[in-house]
Structure formats: C-alpha cells, structure tokens
RONUGU-657770 format. One record per residue (C-alpha): residue number from 1; residue in one letter; x, y negated, z. Coordinates in Angstrom, 2 decimals. Example, Ala and Ser with C-alpha at 12.3 -4.5 7.8 and 13.67 -1.06 7.14 Angstrom:
REM residues 2
<atom resi="1" resn="A" x="12.30" y="4.50" z="7.80"/>
<atom resi="2" resn="S" x="13.67" y="1.06" z="7.14"/>
//
This chain:
REM residues 128
<atom resi="1" resn="M" x="-18.56" y="14.57" z="8.70"/>
<atom resi="2" resn="I" x="-15.44" y="13.95" z="6.65"/>
<atom resi="3" resn="E" x="-12.86" y="11.83" z="8.42"/>
<atom resi="4" resn="K" x="-12.16" y="8.55" z="6.65"/>
<atom resi="5" resn="K" x="-8.65" y="8.02" z="5.36"/>
<atom resi="6" resn="K" x="-7.11" y="4.69" z="6.29"/>
<atom resi="7" resn="I" x="-5.37" y="2.33" z="3.89"/>
<atom resi="8" resn="L" x="-3.55" y="-0.95" z="4.43"/>
<atom resi="9" resn="I" x="-3.42" y="-3.08" z="1.28"/>
<atom resi="10" resn="I" x="-0.86" y="-5.90" z="1.20"/>
<atom resi="11" resn="D" x="-1.24" y="-8.33" z="-1.72"/>
<atom resi="12" resn="D" x="-1.27" y="-12.12" z="-1.95"/>
<atom resi="13" resn="D" x="-3.99" y="-12.06" z="-4.65"/>
<atom resi="14" resn="A" x="-7.31" y="-12.38" z="-2.79"/>
<atom resi="15" resn="F" x="-9.34" y="-11.28" z="-5.83"/>
<atom resi="16" resn="L" x="-7.35" y="-8.06" z="-6.20"/>
<atom resi="17" resn="L" x="-7.49" y="-7.43" z="-2.45"/>
<atom resi="18" resn="D" x="-11.28" y="-7.65" z="-2.48"/>
<atom resi="19" resn="M" x="-11.60" y="-5.53" z="-5.62"/>
<atom resi="20" resn="Y" x="-9.32" y="-2.75" z="-4.36"/>
<atom resi="21" resn="G" x="-10.78" y="-3.00" z="-0.87"/>
<atom resi="22" resn="S" x="-14.32" y="-2.37" z="-2.10"/>
<atom resi="23" resn="K" x="-13.19" y="0.46" z="-4.42"/>
<atom resi="24" resn="F" x="-11.45" y="2.25" z="-1.56"/>
<atom resi="25" resn="E" x="-14.38" y="1.65" z="0.83"/>
<atom resi="26" resn="K" x="-16.75" y="3.23" z="-1.72"/>
<atom resi="27" resn="N" x="-14.44" y="6.25" z="-1.71"/>
<atom resi="28" resn="N" x="-14.67" y="6.79" z="2.05"/>
<atom resi="29" resn="F" x="-11.58" y="4.83" z="3.13"/>
<atom resi="30" resn="E" x="-11.26" y="2.56" z="6.12"/>
<atom resi="31" resn="V" x="-9.59" y="-0.51" z="4.62"/>
<atom resi="32" resn="Q" x="-7.44" y="-3.23" z="6.14"/>
<atom resi="33" resn="K" x="-6.40" y="-6.03" z="3.76"/>
<atom resi="34" resn="V" x="-3.76" y="-8.69" z="4.31"/>
<atom resi="35" resn="T" x="-2.16" y="-11.33" z="2.11"/>
<atom resi="36" resn="N" x="1.34" y="-11.24" z="3.58"/>
<atom resi="37" resn="G" x="3.88" y="-9.05" z="5.30"/>
<atom resi="38" resn="R" x="3.76" y="-10.86" z="8.63"/>
<atom resi="39" resn="D" x="0.05" y="-10.05" z="9.03"/>
<atom resi="40" resn="A" x="0.68" y="-6.45" z="7.92"/>
<atom resi="41" resn="I" x="3.32" y="-5.99" z="10.61"/>
<atom resi="42" resn="E" x="0.92" y="-7.43" z="13.22"/>
<atom resi="43" resn="I" x="-1.89" y="-5.05" z="12.23"/>
<atom resi="44" resn="L" x="0.49" y="-2.10" z="12.53"/>
<atom resi="45" resn="K" x="1.85" y="-3.31" z="15.88"/>
<atom resi="46" resn="N" x="-1.74" y="-3.64" z="17.11"/>
<atom resi="47" resn="G" x="-2.33" y="0.07" z="16.54"/>
<atom resi="48" resn="F" x="-3.76" y="0.50" z="13.05"/>
<atom resi="49" resn="I" x="-2.22" y="3.71" z="11.69"/>
<atom resi="50" resn="P" x="-2.89" y="3.97" z="7.95"/>
<atom resi="51" resn="D" x="-2.56" y="7.11" z="5.89"/>
<atom resi="52" resn="V" x="-1.40" y="4.91" z="3.01"/>
<atom resi="53" resn="I" x="0.20" y="1.47" z="2.79"/>
<atom resi="54" resn="M" x="-0.13" y="-0.11" z="-0.64"/>
<atom resi="55" resn="I" x="2.27" y="-3.02" z="-1.12"/>
<atom resi="56" resn="D" x="2.71" y="-5.64" z="-3.83"/>
<atom resi="57" resn="L" x="6.37" y="-6.49" z="-4.46"/>
<atom resi="58" resn="I" x="6.19" y="-10.21" z="-5.24"/>
<atom resi="59" resn="M" x="4.68" y="-12.22" z="-2.39"/>
<atom resi="60" resn="P" x="5.44" y="-15.34" z="-0.38"/>
<atom resi="61" resn="L" x="7.10" y="-15.06" z="3.06"/>
<atom resi="62" resn="M" x="8.28" y="-11.45" z="2.55"/>
<atom resi="63" resn="D" x="8.55" y="-9.34" z="-0.59"/>
<atom resi="64" resn="G" x="7.32" y="-5.73" z="-0.66"/>
<atom resi="65" resn="F" x="10.80" y="-4.26" z="-0.23"/>
<atom resi="66" resn="T" x="11.38" y="-6.39" z="2.88"/>
<atom resi="67" resn="I" x="7.99" y="-5.42" z="4.29"/>
<atom resi="68" resn="L" x="8.72" y="-1.70" z="3.93"/>
<atom resi="69" resn="N" x="12.18" y="-2.14" z="5.39"/>
<atom resi="70" resn="K" x="10.70" y="-3.95" z="8.41"/>
<atom resi="71" resn="I" x="8.01" y="-1.28" z="8.87"/>
<atom resi="72" resn="K" x="10.68" y="1.42" z="8.87"/>
<atom resi="73" resn="T" x="13.15" y="-0.51" z="11.06"/>
<atom resi="74" resn="E" x="10.47" y="-1.15" z="13.67"/>
<atom resi="75" resn="K" x="9.28" y="2.47" z="13.38"/>
<atom resi="76" resn="L" x="5.71" y="1.49" z="12.52"/>
<atom resi="77" resn="A" x="3.44" y="3.81" z="10.52"/>
<atom resi="78" resn="K" x="6.01" y="6.63" z="10.43"/>
<atom resi="79" resn="K" x="3.61" y="9.13" z="8.85"/>
<atom resi="80" resn="S" x="2.12" y="6.76" z="6.27"/>
<atom resi="81" resn="L" x="2.63" y="7.15" z="2.55"/>
<atom resi="82" resn="Y" x="4.02" y="4.01" z="0.89"/>
<atom resi="83" resn="V" x="2.89" y="2.97" z="-2.58"/>
<atom resi="84" resn="V" x="3.97" y="0.01" z="-4.70"/>
<atom resi="85" resn="L" x="1.13" y="-1.74" z="-6.53"/>
<atom resi="86" resn="S" x="2.81" y="-4.42" z="-8.61"/>
<atom resi="87" resn="N" x="3.24" y="-5.93" z="-12.04"/>
<atom resi="88" resn="Q" x="7.00" y="-5.68" z="-11.54"/>
<atom resi="89" resn="S" x="7.97" y="-2.57" z="-13.44"/>
<atom resi="90" resn="T" x="11.62" y="-2.80" z="-14.35"/>
<atom resi="91" resn="G" x="13.72" y="0.31" z="-14.00"/>
<atom resi="92" resn="G" x="15.65" y="-1.41" z="-11.21"/>
<atom resi="93" resn="D" x="12.50" y="-2.07" z="-9.19"/>
<atom resi="94" resn="I" x="11.28" y="1.49" z="-9.62"/>
<atom resi="95" resn="Q" x="14.70" y="2.89" z="-8.63"/>
<atom resi="96" resn="K" x="14.93" y="0.59" z="-5.59"/>
<atom resi="97" resn="A" x="11.40" y="1.62" z="-4.53"/>
<atom resi="98" resn="K" x="12.37" y="5.31" z="-4.68"/>
<atom resi="99" resn="E" x="15.55" y="4.68" z="-2.70"/>
<atom resi="100" resn="L" x="13.60" y="2.83" z="0.01"/>
<atom resi="101" resn="G" x="11.13" y="5.69" z="0.35"/>
<atom resi="102" resn="F" x="8.09" y="4.59" z="-1.62"/>
<atom resi="103" resn="H" x="6.05" y="7.67" z="-2.57"/>
<atom resi="104" resn="D" x="4.61" y="6.21" z="-5.78"/>
<atom resi="105" resn="F" x="4.87" y="3.17" z="-8.04"/>
<atom resi="106" resn="I" x="1.70" y="1.89" z="-9.71"/>
<atom resi="107" resn="V" x="1.82" y="-0.91" z="-12.29"/>
<atom resi="108" resn="K" x="-1.26" y="-3.14" z="-11.89"/>
<atom resi="109" resn="S" x="-1.50" y="-4.14" z="-15.54"/>
<atom resi="110" resn="E" x="-1.46" y="-0.48" z="-16.63"/>
<atom resi="111" resn="S" x="-4.07" y="0.77" z="-14.14"/>
<atom resi="112" resn="I" x="-7.77" y="0.33" z="-13.56"/>
<atom resi="113" resn="P" x="-8.94" y="0.31" z="-9.93"/>
<atom resi="114" resn="S" x="-10.71" y="3.67" z="-10.14"/>
<atom resi="115" resn="S" x="-7.53" y="5.34" z="-11.42"/>
<atom resi="116" resn="V" x="-5.55" y="3.74" z="-8.57"/>
<atom resi="117" resn="V" x="-8.00" y="5.20" z="-6.04"/>
<atom resi="118" resn="E" x="-7.76" y="8.58" z="-7.77"/>
<atom resi="119" resn="K" x="-3.96" y="8.44" z="-7.68"/>
<atom resi="120" resn="I" x="-3.98" y="7.64" z="-3.96"/>
<atom resi="121" resn="V" x="-6.45" y="10.45" z="-3.19"/>
<atom resi="122" resn="N" x="-4.28" y="12.90" z="-5.18"/>
<atom resi="123" resn="L" x="-1.14" y="11.69" z="-3.41"/>
<atom resi="124" resn="L" x="-2.81" y="12.23" z="-0.02"/>
<atom resi="125" resn="D" x="-3.96" y="15.73" z="-1.03"/>
<atom resi="126" resn="K" x="-0.47" y="16.60" z="-2.22"/>
<atom resi="127" resn="N" x="1.14" y="15.37" z="1.02"/>
<atom resi="128" resn="K" x="-1.17" y="17.07" z="3.54"/>
//
C-alpha cells in the first residue's frame, strides 16, 4: 500500500479549504485544514508532521509570513515543504517568500485545484 502524504492547508476561506481538502484527499493525501495560524501551530505542536504546508498570505490573527516564521522559530515541521497559495502576487511578496524559505508560490486566481495538486505532487517528487 502506498503511504499517504500529509498536507496542512492554512487558509481563512472555508470554501477554498474544503475544495482543496477534498482534491488532496482524492489524491491519496491525509489532510489537515485550519483557518488561522494559531490553530496551525497547535496542530504541529500536537504531533502532526506534514510533508507539505500550504499557507495563504493574507489572514486574520497572523499572516502567512508570520506563520512560517513561527513554525521555523519553534522548530516545528522541519522537513516539511512550504508553499504559498495566495492571490497576493507582487514581486515583493514572491521575493519575501523565497527569502523566508517557501519552496513554491502558487497564485490562486491563476490556478485550478487539480493543477495545484499536481504541482504539489511534483514538488514532493522533486524533493525526495
């Protein structure tokens, strides 16, 4: 049996969370979904070790950059791949994401869910 990959999706849009969650589940992923950074940090502290963490940049409580910074500072999910999934796509955001250690930057409005799943699967294959 093929081992399921694990993904943590952090986005304050419940509709998108459900849509991406079901797409990843259909592609043999174990999915955890949260609507804010505080809950994401808790899930990681409680032992969930995702292969990929997909983070929206613009959210209440904590933005995506702050979430990643906190994950790294607290040494949570050290082997995870980090991916931005956001409608923010300015050159400055993309540059900042690279500097912080995000492995990929996906613009929501330019991507359909199946292509996002495909991109994540390819990223995992490339980083084995």
